[in-house]
C-alpha positions as CSV (number, residue, x, y, z in Angstrom):
1,M,0.0,0.0,0.0
2,S,1.2,3.5,-0.8
3,S,1.5,6.0,2.0
4,L,-1.2,8.3,3.2
5,K,-1.4,12.0,3.9
6,I,-3.7,13.4,6.6
7,Y,-4.6,17.0,6.8
8,H,-4.7,17.1,10.5
9,N,-5.7,19.5,13.3
10,P,-4.3,18.1,16.6
11,R,-6.9,20.1,18.6
12,C,-9.8,18.2,16.8
13,S,-10.9,15.0,18.5
14,K,-12.1,13.5,15.1
15,S,-8.7,14.2,13.6
16,R,-6.9,12.6,16.5
17,Q,-9.1,9.6,16.3
18,T,-8.6,9.2,12.6
19,L,-4.9,9.5,12.9
20,A,-4.9,6.8,15.7
21,L,-6.8,4.4,13.4
22,I,-4.2,4.8,10.8
23,K,-1.3,4.4,13.2
24,E,-2.9,1.3,14.8
25,R,-2.7,-0.4,11.4
26,D,1.0,0.6,11.1
27,V,0.4,2.5,7.9
28,N,3.0,5.1,6.8
29,V,1.3,8.5,7.1
30,E,2.5,12.0,6.4
31,I,0.9,14.4,8.9
32,I,0.1,17.9,7.5
33,E,-1.1,20.4,10.1
34,Y,-3.1,22.3,7.6
35,L,-3.7,25.3,9.8
36,K,0.1,25.9,9.9
37,N,0.7,24.7,6.3
38,P,-2.5,25.1,4.2
39,P,-2.8,23.1,1.0
40,S,-2.1,25.1,-2.2
41,K,-5.0,25.8,-4.6
42,K,-3.7,23.0,-6.8
43,E,-3.5,20.5,-3.9
44,L,-7.0,21.5,-2.6
45,S,-8.5,21.2,-6.1
46,Q,-6.9,17.7,-6.4
47,I,-8.3,16.7,-3.0
48,L,-11.8,17.8,-4.1
49,K,-11.4,15.7,-7.2
50,L,-10.4,12.7,-5.2
51,L,-13.3,13.2,-2.8
52,D,-15.6,13.7,-5.7
53,I,-17.4,16.7,-4.0
54,S,-17.7,20.4,-4.6
55,A,-15.8,23.0,-2.7
56,K,-19.0,24.0,-0.9
57,D,-19.3,20.4,0.5
58,L,-15.9,20.7,2.2
59,L,-16.7,23.9,4.1
60,R,-17.1,24.2,7.9
61,K,-20.0,26.5,7.8
62,G,-20.1,27.0,11.6
63,E,-16.7,28.7,11.7
64,A,-16.6,32.5,12.1
65,E,-14.2,32.7,9.1
66,Y,-16.9,31.2,6.9
67,K,-18.9,34.5,7.0
68,E,-15.9,36.8,7.4
69,S,-14.3,35.4,4.3
70,G,-17.4,35.8,2.2
71,L,-17.7,32.0,1.6
72,N,-21.3,32.2,2.5
73,N,-22.0,34.0,-0.8
74,D,-24.0,31.6,-3.0
75,G,-22.6,33.2,-6.1
76,L,-19.0,32.1,-5.6
77,T,-17.5,29.7,-8.1
78,D,-15.6,26.6,-6.9
79,A,-12.4,28.2,-8.0
80,K,-13.0,31.2,-5.9
81,M,-14.1,29.0,-2.9
82,V,-10.8,27.1,-3.2
83,E,-8.9,30.3,-3.2
84,L,-10.6,31.5,-0.1
85,M,-10.2,28.1,1.6
86,V,-6.5,28.3,1.1
87,Q,-6.5,31.8,2.6
88,Y,-8.8,30.7,5.5
89,P,-7.9,27.1,6.2
90,K,-9.9,26.9,9.3
91,V,-13.0,26.6,7.1
92,I,-11.8,23.4,5.6
93,E,-13.5,20.3,6.9
94,R,-11.2,17.9,8.8
95,P,-9.5,15.6,8.8
96,I,-8.9,14.7,5.2
97,V,-7.0,11.5,4.4
98,V,-5.5,11.2,1.0
99,S,-4.0,8.2,-0.9
100,D,-2.7,8.2,-4.4
101,K,-6.1,7.3,-5.8
102,A,-8.8,8.3,-3.3
103,A,-9.5,10.6,-0.3
104,V,-12.0,10.6,2.6
105,V,-13.1,13.0,5.3
106,G,-12.6,11.4,8.7
107,R,-16.1,12.2,9.9
108,P,-16.7,9.6,11.3
109,P,-13.1,8.5,11.8
110,E,-13.9,5.0,10.6
111,N,-14.3,6.4,7.0
112,V,-10.5,6.1,6.8
113,L,-10.8,2.3,6.9
114,T,-11.9,2.4,3.2
115,L,-8.4,3.5,2.3
116,L,-6.6,0.9,4.4
């Protein structure tokens, strides 16, 4: 199996639980603390493609930054949403686990098992 990447927030219990599930199975995982090192527009677009969802579906709508950034504007294109998500990474749903061919959001954490 190829290695995995997890876009991780250590303060998030779901993110910690997802990471624990990966480590329990002794899988090589690159941990990316996305609040410190946000994905690029290209990386985030690639993740959305692997998840097979729109940018809007990956937003944490309860975060203050969601409204502050203008992401609550229904007229935004996916490209503009991705740009704003890179600028305001706190609005990106977490955790995201990515392999070479697929990705899942670890909500619930057991979703990651489909990649293992």
